[in-house]
C-alpha positions as CSV (number, residue, x, y, z in Angstrom):
1,X,-16.7,56.9,-22.8
2,X,-20.3,57.1,-22.0
3,X,-22.4,54.0,-22.4
4,X,-26.2,54.5,-22.3
5,X,-28.1,51.3,-21.8
6,X,-31.4,49.8,-20.6
7,X,-30.1,47.0,-18.4
8,X,-33.0,44.6,-19.3
9,X,-32.3,45.0,-23.1
10,X,-30.4,41.9,-24.4
11,X,-28.6,44.0,-27.0
12,X,-27.4,46.3,-24.3
13,X,-26.2,43.3,-22.2
14,X,-24.3,42.0,-25.2
15,X,-22.7,45.3,-25.8
16,X,-21.7,45.8,-22.2
17,X,-20.1,42.3,-22.1
18,X,-18.3,43.1,-25.4
19,X,-16.9,46.4,-23.9
20,X,-15.8,44.7,-20.7
21,X,-14.1,42.0,-22.8
22,X,-12.2,44.7,-24.7
23,X,-11.1,46.2,-21.4
24,X,-12.7,49.5,-22.3
25,X,-13.2,52.1,-19.6
26,X,-16.7,53.5,-19.7
27,X,-19.4,55.1,-17.5
28,X,-22.7,53.4,-17.7
29,X,-26.0,55.4,-17.6
30,X,-29.5,54.0,-17.4
31,X,-31.3,55.4,-20.4
32,X,-34.8,55.3,-18.8
33,X,-33.9,56.5,-15.3
34,X,-31.5,59.2,-16.6
35,X,-32.5,59.9,-20.2
36,X,-30.4,62.1,-22.4
37,X,-31.4,65.8,-22.7
38,X,-32.4,67.4,-26.0
39,X,-29.0,69.3,-25.9
40,X,-27.0,66.1,-25.4
41,X,-29.0,64.4,-28.2
42,X,-28.4,67.3,-30.6
43,X,-24.7,67.3,-29.9
44,X,-24.4,63.5,-30.3
45,X,-26.5,63.4,-33.4
46,X,-24.4,66.2,-35.0
47,X,-21.2,64.4,-34.1
48,X,-22.5,61.0,-35.3
49,X,-23.1,62.0,-38.9
50,X,-26.2,59.7,-38.8
51,X,-29.7,60.7,-39.8
52,X,-31.8,61.7,-36.8
53,X,-34.2,58.8,-37.3
54,X,-31.3,56.4,-36.4
55,X,-31.5,57.7,-32.8
56,X,-35.1,56.4,-32.5
57,X,-35.8,53.0,-31.1
58,X,-38.1,52.1,-34.0
59,X,-38.7,48.6,-32.7
60,X,-39.8,49.9,-29.3
61,X,-43.4,49.7,-27.9
62,X,-43.5,53.5,-27.2
63,X,-42.4,54.3,-30.8
64,X,-45.2,52.1,-32.2
65,X,-47.7,53.3,-29.6
66,X,-47.2,57.0,-30.6
67,X,-47.4,56.1,-34.3
68,X,-44.0,57.8,-35.0
69,X,-43.4,55.9,-38.2
70,X,-46.0,58.2,-39.8
71,X,-45.4,61.3,-37.7
72,X,-41.6,61.7,-37.8
73,X,-41.3,62.8,-41.4
74,X,-43.6,65.8,-40.7
75,X,-41.7,66.9,-37.5
76,X,-38.9,69.4,-37.3
77,X,-35.5,68.4,-36.0
78,X,-36.2,70.4,-32.8
79,X,-39.5,68.6,-32.3
80,X,-37.9,65.2,-32.8
81,X,-35.1,66.0,-30.4
82,X,-37.6,67.2,-27.8
83,X,-39.6,64.0,-28.2
84,X,-36.5,61.8,-27.9
85,X,-35.5,63.6,-24.7
86,X,-39.0,63.2,-23.2
87,X,-38.6,59.4,-22.8
88,X,-35.4,57.3,-22.7
89,X,-37.3,54.4,-24.1
90,X,-37.7,56.2,-27.5
91,X,-33.9,56.4,-27.9
92,X,-32.0,53.7,-29.8
93,X,-29.9,51.8,-27.5
94,X,-27.2,51.1,-26.6
95,X,-25.5,54.5,-27.3
96,X,-21.8,54.8,-27.0
97,X,-20.3,58.3,-26.9
98,X,-16.6,58.6,-27.0
99,X,-13.9,61.0,-28.3
100,X,-14.6,61.5,-31.9
101,X,-17.5,59.1,-32.3
102,X,-21.1,58.4,-31.3
103,X,-22.6,54.9,-32.0
104,X,-26.3,54.2,-31.9
105,X,-27.2,50.5,-31.6
106,X,-24.7,47.7,-31.2
107,X,-22.8,46.5,-34.3
108,X,-19.6,44.8,-33.1
109,X,-17.6,45.7,-36.3
110,X,-18.5,49.4,-35.9
111,X,-17.7,49.5,-32.3
112,X,-14.4,47.7,-32.8
113,X,-13.5,50.2,-35.5
114,X,-14.4,53.1,-33.3
115,X,-12.4,51.8,-30.5
116,X,-9.4,51.1,-32.7
117,X,-9.7,47.3,-32.4
118,X,-10.2,44.8,-35.0
119,X,-11.6,46.2,-38.3
120,X,-14.3,45.1,-40.7
121,X,-11.8,44.1,-43.3
């Protein structure tokens, strides 16, 4: 699995600790120093089944600074993917990419279900 994180992010730290506690094998990647490419983002987005907006870090400073709340609806998917790839800080984190799933943000129940662990029953 590929785990994209920003190490200073408390949610990323929580997700990493959770993965380690599950004994999950993963490769960590610093989302700011080594941001995903537009091609990676397109592939992950298509595999995730999520709306593209879910890949944006809507609470981030950069998102607010660029006024993306108002701009995104008028942008094409290609423009949005290019924008996401331009700055790792725009990407929702953490991102977990595994066989058959892509998870944006950390929700323990979703991650447990994806990893075949405890379910949200």
